[in-house]
N, C-alpha and C positions, 0 to 999 in steps of 0.2 A: 714476415715477410708481406710488404705491400703490394698492390696491385703492380706498381710503374716496377719494382723489381723484378717480378716474375716476367712482366712482360718485355721488359729492356734487355732478358737474359736470353742469349739464342741458344742452349740447350733445354728451355723449360718452355712448357706449353702456354701459349697467353691464357688469363684469368676466365674470360668470356668461354672460352671452350673447354676448358675445364670445369666451368658452372653447367654448361650445355650437358656435358659428358657425364656428370655426376647425376642429372635430372632424367636420364635414360636407362631404361632398364633397373630403377630404384628397386626393384623387387628382390634383385639380387643380392642385395644388404653390402658386405664388405668386397663381393667381387666386382669389381669393375673391368670397363673394356681394356683396361692396360694388362689385365691377368694375361700371361701369355702361356702358360703351364697347359696340357691338356687335363683339363679339370676330372673328367671320369677316371682318367690314369692315377692323378693325384690321389682320390677318393678312395680306391680299389687299394694303392699302396699305404695308405693312412690307416686304412681298416683293417688291411695285414698285419702293420705296426700293431695297431690297438689290439687284434686277435693275438700276438705274440706276448703282449705287456702282460695281458691276463691271464694266459697259460702260465706266464713265470710267475705271476703273483700265487695263483694256486699253487703249481710246483714249491715256489717257495714257504709257502705257508704249512703245506703238508711235511715237509722235511722239517720246518721248525717244530711241530708236534710230534715227530716222529724219532729225532734226533737223540742219540741216547748213546753212553760209554762216557769215558774218564774226559776227554777234551769235546764234549758235545757242547759245553755253556758258551763257548766264544763262536763256533758253530751255529748255534742257534739264534745268537743274538745277531749275526751277520745274517741269516734267513729273515728273521722278522723285519729287521731294518730293510734289506733288500726288497722283502714283499711289499711295505709298506711304499716304498720309492717306485717300483714298478705299478704299483697302483695308481699314483700319482699321476706318471706318465699316461697311462690309459685314461686318466681323464683331461688331460692336455690334448692327445689326440683327437678323444671326441670332442672336445671344446673346437678343435680346428675343421674336424670334419664339416661341423655342422656350418661353422664361419663360410665354409667353400661351399654351403648351400648341398649338404649330403646327410645322410643319416648313419650315425656309428652302429656298426653292426654288434652287439651283444648277445647274438643267439648263441647259447650254450652246446645246438646240437652240431654248429658246424664251427666251433671255436678251433678245436686242434686242426681241423683241416686246414684251417686259413692262417694259422701261426706258423711263422717260420722256425720257432724252437718247438722242442718236442717235451711234451709231459711224460718223463720218465720216474718213477717214484724211488727207485735205489732201494737197495737191501740193506745195506751198512753206512756209516756216517761218510766214510770215503768216498762210497759211490755216490751219494748224493751231492757231496761237495763236486766232485769230477761232473756230474749232469748237470750242476747249476752252472761250472766253469764252462762247459761245452755250448752250454743255451746262451750265455754270456757272450762266445767269440761268435757264435751265430748271428746273434744281435749287433753286434759292431760291425761286422761285414755287410749284415743287410742295410743298415743305418748308414753304413759309409756309401753303400750304393745308391740310396735314394738321395743322399743330398748330391751325389754327382748327376743323378739324373735331373734332378730341381735346377741345378746350376743357379743362375740369375732369372729363371722364369716365376720360381714362386718362394721368394727371399725370407716370408715369414716361415712358411713350414721349414725351408731350410734350416733357418735358424733354432727353431724349436728342437729339429732333429739333432742338431749339431749339440745342444745343450743335453738332450737325452745319451747322446753318442757318448760325453764325456763320463756320465754316471754310470753307463754300463761299461767303460774301460775302469772305474773305480771299481765296481764289482768285481769284475775279472781279476784285478790285481787284489782284492779284498779273499777273494777265493784260492787264488794261486799261493797267495800268503799262509792260508789254512793249511792247504795241502803239503806245504814244507813243514809245518810245526808236527 
């Protein structure tokens, strides 16, 4: 888009103003003056989501190693796949936190307190599947609420959370299918 196109468009800021704004507060990186969300609140939510993903990763890993019984191979495969995907989500969240000028909180001492999901070990394979399904359902509702909170104020974080939400919904469906077998 050339300068004339931006200048002539009634809904776009003129190029000189965009350039001047870009030079102010340059130390804030990707967060420009047009960022309209409450950054501290968003960082808190994203760190809670990070804690949730890390707790889920750990729970899935434990369940992967502890699953036993005649139907355990299918469950173990799902647990391992989900653990890897939860860890990838944690990475996405940590990167976004840094982009917003925050610090991702990986402190293990407070991880479970900040997580929306619980770390429940489960005694039987069925218990493990149920606990993972409960955790996925918690994550689904948490992500929906975060997405609604962000609205148009932080579209980048919102889109990232929408992508993560879609995977969490797939996890819930996978686990519900395992309970049905």
